[in-house]
C-alpha positions as CSV (number, residue, x, y, z in Angstrom):
1,M,79.7,-53.4,23.7
2,L,76.0,-52.5,24.1
3,D,73.3,-54.8,22.8
4,V,71.1,-52.1,21.4
5,I,67.5,-52.9,20.7
6,Y,66.3,-49.5,19.7
7,E,67.7,-46.0,19.5
8,D,66.7,-42.5,18.4
9,N,67.4,-38.9,19.6
10,H,65.3,-39.5,22.8
11,L,65.7,-43.2,23.7
12,L,68.3,-45.8,24.1
13,V,66.9,-49.3,24.7
14,V,69.3,-52.1,25.4
15,N,69.4,-55.8,26.3
16,K,71.2,-55.9,29.6
17,P,73.2,-59.0,30.4
18,A,73.0,-60.7,33.8
19,G,75.8,-59.7,36.1
20,L,75.9,-56.0,35.2
21,A,74.5,-53.4,37.5
22,T,72.1,-50.9,35.9
23,Q,73.8,-48.0,37.7
24,G,75.8,-47.4,40.9
25,A,78.3,-50.2,40.4
26,L,81.4,-50.5,42.6
27,P,84.5,-48.6,41.7
28,G,86.3,-50.3,38.9
29,H,83.2,-52.1,37.7
30,P,81.4,-50.0,35.1
31,S,77.6,-50.1,35.2
32,L,75.2,-50.2,32.2
33,V,74.8,-46.5,32.4
34,D,78.6,-46.0,32.3
35,R,78.8,-48.2,29.3
36,A,75.9,-46.4,27.6
37,R,77.5,-43.0,28.1
38,R,80.8,-44.2,26.7
39,D,79.1,-45.9,23.8
40,V,77.1,-42.8,22.8
41,K,80.1,-40.5,23.3
42,D,82.3,-42.7,21.1
43,R,79.8,-43.4,18.3
44,Y,78.7,-39.8,17.9
45,H,82.0,-38.2,18.8
46,K,80.3,-36.0,21.5
47,P,82.5,-33.7,23.5
48,G,82.1,-33.3,27.3
49,N,79.5,-35.2,29.4
50,V,76.8,-37.3,27.8
51,Y,73.4,-37.3,29.3
52,I,71.9,-40.8,30.0
53,G,68.9,-40.9,32.2
54,V,67.8,-44.1,34.0
55,V,64.1,-44.9,33.3
56,S,63.8,-48.6,34.0
57,R,66.0,-50.6,36.2
58,L,66.9,-54.3,36.6
59,D,68.7,-56.1,39.4
60,A,72.3,-56.9,38.5
61,L,71.5,-60.6,38.3
62,V,68.6,-60.1,35.9
63,S,68.9,-59.8,32.1
64,G,66.6,-58.1,29.6
65,V,65.1,-54.8,28.4
66,V,66.3,-51.6,29.9
67,V,65.1,-48.2,28.7
68,L,67.4,-45.3,29.0
69,A,66.7,-41.6,28.1
70,R,69.0,-39.5,26.0
71,T,67.5,-36.2,27.1
72,S,66.2,-34.9,30.5
73,K,62.8,-34.1,28.8
74,A,62.4,-37.7,27.7
75,A,63.5,-39.0,31.1
76,A,60.9,-36.9,32.9
77,R,58.0,-38.0,30.6
78,L,59.0,-41.7,30.7
79,N,59.4,-41.7,34.5
80,E,55.9,-40.3,34.7
81,Q,54.6,-43.3,32.7
82,F,56.3,-45.7,35.1
83,R,54.9,-43.9,38.1
84,E,51.4,-44.0,36.7
85,G,51.6,-47.6,35.6
86,A,51.3,-46.8,31.9
87,V,53.9,-49.3,30.8
88,D,53.6,-53.0,30.2
89,K,56.3,-55.2,31.7
90,I,56.5,-58.9,30.8
91,Y,59.2,-61.2,32.2
92,W,60.2,-64.8,31.7
93,A,61.4,-66.9,34.5
94,L,62.6,-70.5,35.0
95,V,61.5,-71.8,38.4
96,S,61.9,-75.0,40.3
97,P,59.8,-76.7,41.4
98,R,56.7,-75.9,39.3
99,P,53.9,-73.8,40.6
100,V,50.9,-75.6,42.1
101,V,48.5,-74.2,39.5
102,P,49.4,-73.3,35.8
103,K,48.3,-69.7,36.0
104,G,46.9,-67.1,38.3
105,T,47.4,-63.8,40.1
106,W,49.6,-63.3,43.2
107,R,48.9,-60.5,45.6
108,D,51.3,-60.2,48.5
109,W,52.4,-57.5,50.9
110,L,56.1,-56.9,50.7
111,R,58.6,-55.1,52.9
112,E,62.3,-54.5,52.4
113,N,64.6,-56.0,55.0
114,D,67.6,-53.7,54.7
115,A,69.7,-55.7,57.1
116,A,69.3,-58.9,55.1
117,H,69.4,-57.1,51.7
118,R,66.2,-58.8,50.6
119,V,62.4,-58.4,50.4
120,E,60.0,-60.4,52.6
121,I,56.4,-61.2,52.5
122,A,54.9,-59.4,55.5
123,P,51.2,-58.9,55.3
124,D,51.0,-57.5,58.9
125,H,53.9,-55.1,58.7
126,R,53.0,-51.4,58.8
127,G,55.4,-50.5,56.0
128,A,54.6,-53.3,53.6
129,K,53.5,-52.5,50.1
130,E,51.2,-54.5,47.8
131,G,52.9,-56.5,45.0
132,V,50.7,-57.8,42.2
133,L,51.6,-60.0,39.2
134,E,50.0,-62.4,36.9
135,F,51.7,-65.6,35.9
136,A,51.2,-68.4,33.4
137,V,53.2,-71.6,32.7
138,R,54.4,-71.4,29.1
139,G,56.2,-74.8,29.3
140,E,57.8,-77.4,31.5
141,F,61.3,-78.9,31.6
142,E,63.0,-81.5,33.7
143,R,63.9,-79.2,36.5
144,G,60.7,-77.1,36.7
145,A,58.6,-74.6,34.7
146,W,59.0,-71.7,32.3
147,L,56.8,-68.8,33.5
148,E,55.5,-65.7,31.7
149,I,55.0,-63.0,34.3
150,V,53.0,-59.7,33.8
151,L,54.1,-57.3,36.4
152,E,51.4,-55.0,37.6
153,T,53.4,-53.3,40.4
154,G,57.1,-52.6,40.3
155,R,58.4,-53.4,43.8
156,K,62.0,-54.1,44.5
157,H,62.8,-57.9,44.1
158,Q,59.0,-58.4,43.7
159,I,59.1,-61.3,41.2
160,R,62.0,-63.0,43.1
161,A,60.3,-62.7,46.5
162,Q,56.8,-63.7,45.3
163,C,58.1,-66.8,43.3
164,A,59.9,-67.9,46.4
165,H,57.0,-67.3,48.7
166,H,54.7,-69.4,46.4
167,G,57.0,-72.3,46.5
168,C,58.8,-71.9,43.1
169,P,62.0,-69.9,43.5
170,I,63.8,-68.8,40.4
171,L,66.8,-70.9,39.2
172,G,70.0,-69.6,40.6
173,D,68.4,-67.2,43.1
174,V,70.1,-68.5,46.2
175,K,69.1,-65.3,48.2
176,Y,65.5,-66.5,47.8
177,G,65.9,-70.1,48.4
178,S,66.8,-71.7,45.1
179,R,68.9,-74.8,45.2
180,V,69.2,-75.2,41.5
181,P,72.3,-73.4,40.0
182,F,72.1,-71.1,37.0
183,P,75.2,-69.6,35.4
184,N,76.0,-65.9,35.6
185,G,73.0,-64.6,37.4
186,I,69.4,-65.9,37.9
187,A,66.9,-67.2,35.4
188,L,64.8,-64.0,35.2
189,H,64.6,-62.1,32.0
190,A,62.8,-58.9,31.2
191,R,61.4,-60.1,27.9
192,I,59.0,-57.3,26.7
193,L,58.5,-53.6,27.6
194,R,55.9,-51.4,26.1
195,I,56.0,-47.6,26.5
196,T,54.6,-44.5,24.8
197,H,57.2,-42.5,22.9
198,P,58.0,-39.4,25.0
199,T,57.7,-37.0,22.1
200,R,55.8,-38.7,19.2
201,G,53.2,-40.3,21.4
202,D,53.1,-43.6,19.5
203,R,53.1,-46.9,21.4
204,L,56.4,-48.9,21.2
205,E,57.2,-52.5,22.1
206,F,60.7,-53.7,22.8
207,K,61.6,-57.4,23.0
208,A,64.9,-58.7,24.4
209,P,66.3,-61.9,22.9
210,L,67.1,-64.6,25.4
211,P,70.7,-64.9,26.7
212,A,72.9,-67.8,25.8
213,T,72.6,-69.3,29.3
214,W,68.9,-70.0,28.6
215,K,69.5,-71.4,25.2
216,A,72.1,-73.8,26.6
217,L,69.4,-75.5,28.7
218,D,67.2,-78.3,27.3
219,G,63.7,-76.9,27.4
220,P,60.8,-75.4,25.3
221,F,62.2,-71.9,25.8
222,R,65.3,-72.6,23.6
223,D,63.7,-71.3,20.4
224,P,60.7,-69.2,21.6
225,P,58.3,-67.3,19.3
């Protein structure tokens, strides 16, 4: 069952649960795209193949807003927005320990280590790419801090790698050094995504409610605005 945030003839925006791959899942484990195709096919009684284009992606362990396109034209126009940085991406994360400062900008050079299946901070590596984000502490709890993160670049594992590098790994993110468990994924949630509608041209904001795993914890994020 899809948790649909918004839908029209061009877009399908969903709240992806942690533990579900956006696409390319292993055989026998349907991805979000597989579920979306089946959902649209069943609800609209569509014969044959159903087009679902991937516009935004989240790691399997991450929850939150994912934008899918229902037409190839919409997919092309939305992908162009992402390439040009014309979208706003806001994430929430629970980290432990707390950052040294309550807010700031992190600029780091990242490289993909394919052998280790992770991203590393490597400022002197020839193939490294700059990753930039802004963060602010929205609240604190016993184990650490609740961060709001505005992503300026969209590198693979960027938030996970930068949080770890700056001494505050995301809860549950064992790959990046967290020693604090978190159920069914990691404590990283794509909270808000803003795009321009691919045909109408108006600006849209999509907000994904927090998963139950967050609300089960005792902290200021349990009932956010």
